[in-house]
C-alpha positions as CSV (number, residue, x, y, z in Angstrom):
1,M,73.1,-118.0,66.3
2,T,70.2,-117.4,68.5
3,D,70.9,-120.3,71.3
4,A,73.0,-122.6,73.0
5,A,72.5,-125.2,71.3
6,T,72.9,-123.5,68.1
7,A,76.4,-122.0,69.7
8,T,77.4,-125.4,70.0
9,R,77.5,-126.7,66.7
10,A,79.1,-123.5,64.8
11,R,82.1,-123.7,63.0
12,L,84.6,-121.5,64.3
13,A,87.6,-119.6,61.9
14,L,90.7,-120.0,63.5
15,W,94.1,-118.5,62.9
16,G,95.3,-117.5,59.6
17,E,91.8,-118.0,58.0
18,P,91.5,-115.1,55.4
19,T,87.9,-114.2,56.9
20,L,90.0,-113.0,60.5
21,R,92.2,-110.6,58.7
22,R,88.4,-108.4,57.1
23,R,88.0,-105.0,58.8
24,C,85.0,-105.5,61.5
25,R,82.4,-102.6,61.5
26,P,81.4,-100.8,64.6
27,V,78.9,-102.0,67.0
28,A,75.8,-99.8,66.7
29,L,74.7,-98.8,70.5
30,G,70.8,-100.2,70.9
31,D,71.6,-102.9,68.5
32,P,68.6,-105.5,69.1
33,E,71.1,-108.4,67.8
34,L,74.2,-107.6,69.7
35,P,72.5,-109.8,73.2
36,A,71.9,-112.8,71.2
37,L,74.7,-112.2,69.4
38,V,76.7,-111.9,72.5
39,D,75.0,-114.6,74.3
40,A,75.5,-117.8,71.3
41,M,79.7,-116.9,71.2
42,W,79.5,-116.8,75.5
43,W,78.7,-120.3,75.1
44,L,80.4,-121.5,72.2
45,M,83.6,-120.5,74.0
46,L,82.3,-121.6,77.0
47,D,81.8,-125.6,75.2
48,R,85.1,-125.0,73.4
49,Q,86.7,-124.8,76.8
50,G,88.1,-121.0,75.1
51,V,89.1,-118.2,76.9
52,G,88.4,-115.8,74.1
53,L,86.3,-115.7,71.2
54,A,86.0,-113.0,68.7
55,A,82.5,-112.4,66.6
56,P,84.4,-112.5,63.1
57,Q,85.3,-116.3,64.2
58,V,81.9,-117.2,64.0
59,G,81.1,-115.2,60.9
60,D,79.9,-112.1,62.3
61,E,81.8,-109.0,60.8
62,R,81.0,-106.8,64.7
63,R,83.8,-105.4,66.8
64,V,82.6,-108.0,69.3
65,I,84.9,-109.9,71.7
66,V,83.7,-112.2,74.4
67,I,86.8,-112.6,76.9
68,R,86.4,-115.5,80.3
69,E,88.2,-114.1,83.4
């Protein structure tokens, strides 16, 4: 996912799916892909009217979350 349009079409893993039980890897500081991931997750969360989203829900194995205030 690299933009808001792609993010809004993404499939979300939901509660109970095995992918959400896997241990995620830490985020590397300076990861050049991180801003695009966070941006895509943010727009997906807003599109789905959510309050939070974890990277494993969109198929990424890093320890990243976005939370809406």
